[in-house]
C-alpha positions in Angstrom: 10.3 10.0 -21.9 8.0 8.9 -19.1 7.4 5.2 -18.8 3.9 4.0 -19.6 2.5 1.9 -16.8 0.0 -1.0 -17.0 -3.4 -0.3 -15.4 -5.4 -2.9 -13.5 -9.2 -2.8 -13.5 -10.9 -2.9 -10.1 -14.2 -4.7 -9.5 -16.1 -1.3 -9.7 -14.6 -0.4 -13.1 -12.0 2.1 -12.0 -8.4 1.4 -13.1 -5.3 1.5 -10.9 -1.7 1.8 -12.1 0.1 -1.5 -11.4 3.0 0.3 -9.8 2.8 3.3 -7.4 5.1 5.3 -5.1 5.0 4.3 -1.5 5.5 7.2 0.9 5.9 5.5 4.3 9.0 6.6 6.2 9.7 9.4 3.8 11.9 12.0 5.6 10.5 15.5 5.8 11.2 17.2 2.6 12.3 14.0 0.8 8.7 12.9 0.2 7.8 16.1 -1.7 10.8 15.8 -4.1 10.2 12.0 -4.5 6.6 12.6 -5.6 7.6 15.3 -8.1 10.4 13.1 -9.5 8.0 10.1 -9.7 5.3 12.0 -11.6 7.9 13.2 -14.0 9.1 9.6 -14.6 5.6 8.4 -15.3 4.2 7.3 -11.9 0.5 8.1 -11.7 -0.2 6.2 -8.5 0.8 7.6 -5.1 0.2 5.6 -1.9 -0.4 7.8 1.2 -1.8 7.6 4.7 -2.7 10.0 7.5 -0.4 8.0 9.8 2.6 8.7 7.7 2.3 12.4 8.7 3.6 13.7 5.4 0.4 14.2 3.4 0.8 18.0 3.5 4.1 18.0 1.5 2.8 15.2 -0.8 -0.2 17.4 -1.5 2.1 20.3 -2.3 4.0 18.1 -4.8 0.9 16.9 -6.5 -0.5 20.4 -6.8 2.8 21.7 -8.3 2.9 19.0 -10.9 -0.8 19.6 -11.8 -0.2 23.4 -11.9 2.9 23.2 -14.2 1.0 21.0 -16.7 3.0 17.8 -16.1 -0.2 15.8 -15.2 -3.9 16.2 -14.8 -5.7 15.3 -11.7 -7.8 12.7 -13.5 -4.6 10.9 -14.6 -3.5 10.4 -11.0 -4.6 7.6 -8.6 -4.2 8.7 -5.0 -4.7 6.4 -2.1 -5.0 7.2 1.6 -5.8 5.2 4.7 -8.0 5.5 7.8 -5.8 5.2 10.8 -6.5 3.1 13.9 -7.5 6.1 16.1 -10.4 7.0 13.7 -12.3 3.7 13.7 -15.8 4.8 14.9 -18.1 5.8 12.0 -17.9 9.6 12.4 -14.2 9.5 13.0 -13.7 7.7 9.7 -15.3 10.6 7.9 -13.2 13.0 9.9 -10.0 11.1 9.0 -10.9 11.2 5.3 -11.6 14.9 5.4 -8.2 15.5 7.1 -6.4 13.6 4.3 -8.3 15.4 1.6 -7.4 18.8 3.1 -3.7 17.9 3.6 -3.5 16.4 0.1 -5.4 19.4 -1.4 -7.8 17.1 -3.2 -11.5 17.0 -3.8 -11.6 13.2 -3.8 -9.5 10.2 -3.2 -9.3 7.4 -5.7 -9.0 4.8 -3.0 -9.5 4.9 0.8 -8.4 1.9 2.9 -8.9 0.9 6.5 -5.2 0.9 7.5 -5.5 -2.0 10.1 -8.5 -4.0 11.5 -7.5 -3.0 15.1 -8.9 0.2 16.6 -6.9 2.4 19.1 -8.2 4.8 21.7 -9.6 7.8 19.8 -9.1 11.6 20.3 -5.4 11.7 21.1 -2.0 10.4 19.9 -1.8 8.3 16.8 -0.1 5.7 19.0 -1.9 6.0 22.4 -0.2 4.4 25.4 -0.8 4.3 29.1 1.8 5.3 31.8 3.5 1.9 31.4 3.8 2.2 27.7 1.0 -0.3 26.9 -1.1 0.5 23.9 -4.6 1.7 24.5 -7.2 0.0 22.3 -10.7 0.8 21.4 -13.5 -1.7 21.2 -14.8 -0.4 17.9 -15.7 -3.2 15.5 -14.1 -2.9 12.0 -17.6 -3.5 10.7 -18.6 -0.1 12.1 -15.4 1.3 10.6 -16.5 0.0 7.2 -19.8 1.8 7.6 -17.8 5.0 7.9 -15.9 4.0 4.7 -19.2 3.6 2.9 -20.3 7.0 4.2 -17.2 8.5 2.7 -18.1 6.9 -0.6 -21.7 8.1 -0.4 -20.5 11.7 0.2 -18.3 11.5 -2.9 -15.1 11.9 -0.9 -13.7 8.6 -2.3 -14.2 6.7 -5.5 -13.2 3.3 -4.2 -12.9 1.8 -0.7 -10.9 -1.1 0.6 -8.9 -2.6 3.4 -5.3 -3.2 4.5 -3.7 -5.9 6.6 -6.9 -7.9 6.9 -6.6 -11.7 7.0 -8.9 -14.2 5.3 -11.4 -14.7 8.1 -11.7 -10.9 8.6 -12.3 -10.4 4.9 -15.0 -13.1 4.9 -16.8 -11.4 7.8 -16.6 -8.0 6.3 -17.7 -9.3 2.9 -20.9 -10.8 4.4 -21.8 -7.5 6.1 -20.7 -4.9 3.6 -23.1 -3.0 1.4 -20.2 -1.8 -0.8 -17.7 -4.5 -1.2 -14.0 -3.8 -0.8 -12.0 -3.5 -4.0 -8.6 -3.8 -2.5 -6.6 -5.4 0.3 -3.1 -3.9 0.8 -0.7 -6.2 2.6 3.0 -6.9 3.0 4.1 -9.1 0.2 7.5 -10.0 -1.4 9.2 -13.2 -2.5 10.0 -14.1 1.2 6.3 -13.6 2.1 4.3 -14.3 -1.1 0.9 -14.4 0.5 -0.2 -17.1 -1.9 -3.2 -18.3 0.1 -4.5 -14.8 0.7 -4.0 -13.9 -3.0 -5.9 -16.9 -4.1 -8.8 -16.1 -1.8 -9.0 -12.4 -2.8 -8.8 -13.4 -6.5 -12.0 -15.5 -6.0 -13.8 -12.4 -4.6 -12.2 -10.1 -7.3 -10.5 -8.1 -4.5 -7.1 -6.9 -5.8 -4.0 -7.1 -3.7 -1.5 -4.2 -3.3 1.9 -5.3 -2.0 3.7 -2.9 0.3 7.4 -3.6 1.2 7.6 -5.5 -2.2 11.4 -5.3 -2.0 11.6 -6.7 1.5 12.3 -3.3 3.1 16.0 -3.1 2.3 16.3 0.2 4.3 16.2 -1.8 7.5 18.4 -4.8 6.4 20.9 -5.8 9.1 18.8 -4.4 12.0 18.3 -7.9 13.3 21.0 -10.7 13.6 20.8 -13.2 10.7 18.4 -11.1 8.7 18.0 -12.1 5.1 18.4 -9.4 2.4 16.0 -10.2 -0.4 17.8 -8.0 -2.9 21.0 -10.2 -2.4 19.1 -13.5 -2.9 21.1 -15.7 -5.4 18.0 -16.9 -7.2 16.9 -13.4 -7.9 20.4 -12.4 -8.9 20.6 -15.3 -11.4 17.2 -14.4 -12.9 18.1 -10.7 -13.1 21.2 -11.5 -15.0 19.2 -13.3 -17.7 17.4 -10.0 -18.5 20.1 -7.4 -17.6 17.8 -6.2 -14.9 18.3 -5.7 -11.1 17.0 -8.0 -8.4 14.6 -5.3 -7.4 13.1 -5.1 -10.9 12.7 -8.9 -10.9 11.0 -8.9 -7.5 8.6 -6.2 -8.7 7.9 -7.9 -12.1 7.1 -11.2 -10.2 4.2 -9.4 -8.4 3.0 -7.7 -11.6 2.7 -11.1 -13.3 0.7 -12.4 -10.4 -1.8 -9.6 -10.8 -0.5 -7.8 -7.7 -0.1 -4.0 -7.6 3.2 -2.8 -6.0 4.1 0.4 -4.1 7.8 0.4 -3.6 9.2 3.4 -1.7 12.3 5.3 -2.7 13.5 8.9 -2.6 16.3 8.3 -5.0 15.5 9.4 -8.6 17.6 6.7 -10.2 15.9 3.9 -8.2 12.5 5.5 -8.9 13.4 5.2 -12.6 14.6 1.7 -12.3 11.6 0.5 -10.3 9.2 1.6 -13.0 11.1 0.0 -15.8 9.5 -3.4 -15.4 7.1 -3.5 -18.3 9.6 -4.4 -21.0 10.4 -8.0 -20.0 8.5 -11.1 -18.8 9.5 -13.8 -16.5 9.1 -17.4 -17.6 6.9 -19.9 -15.9 9.9 -21.7 -14.4 11.4 -18.4 -13.2 8.0 -17.6 -11.5 8.0 -21.0 -9.8 11.6 -20.5 -8.6 10.7 -17.1 -7.1 7.5 -18.7 -5.6 9.7 -21.3 -3.9 11.6 -18.6 -2.0 8.7 -18.0 0.3 9.7 -18.5 4.0 7.1 -16.3 5.6 9.4 -13.6 6.8 7.2 -10.7 7.9 8.8 -7.3 8.3 5.8 -5.3 9.6 4.5 -7.3 12.6 2.7 -4.6 14.7 3.7 -6.9 17.6 2.7 -4.2 20.2 -1.0 -4.8 19.1 -0.8 -8.6 19.4 -3.3 -8.7 22.3 -5.9 -6.8 20.3 -8.9 -9.1 19.4 -8.6 -8.1 15.8 -4.8 -8.5 15.4 -4.6 -10.1 12.0 -1.4 -12.2 12.2 
């Protein structure tokens, strides 16, 4: 039987499932099967992006599961993101239309500005010069937001939000936006708990979605001395109290903070395990112990864009 998932209400009244399937770095072919497996297991929230270059096969998977009666479109919550090379107002609309076409959808439930930094438009997704230096655009993310509002006005999207924005950037956007963002998607896990950002967004009733909520175990060991979150002794001890995995504890921690999670997996057993986090509750002391693990380890740095005026870190 498919797991029933908690839904979190957004500031505009729509509800988002508290756990979704992340699709970044899905290998060709794997993403389609992962989406089909996830929907069968009870996932109703799929997190996508034009930049991931796999929305075609994700769209095929969604269509197949709707056509075979497993799920109805209105039961799904599909997110996509406007990439950095589509930051001018008209380009935002074009990006949204491309994602809708690839995903074979009439509307997105949520559309996010992927990053506050704009790149040179009209070419590669990661444009560089002859020396390998990134080519930026000078488009202000306030103009990008106007494009997001236009997508909402046209009925392409039900909700709009941001991703990887820091507190000062959110403040500036908030003061200038006609439609306020409902979401900020950021990297968050026990080693980067984003406590200050979460507190700030809570005051504005902007929800947080955590990507890499398990600390990106797929790349563990790629750097000397790298810490593997899923082997953390504190998480192991807490997990043993509930006969759960460290991954389930890390995900449950976020759910209890009111944070939405989008762990990525192509393994059906891990997909099943990741969603089985609604049948136990961490104690206050356990939550504090996990909170204390924070050491500001950031996995996704976008260091090549550090010289951009809107680099958020």
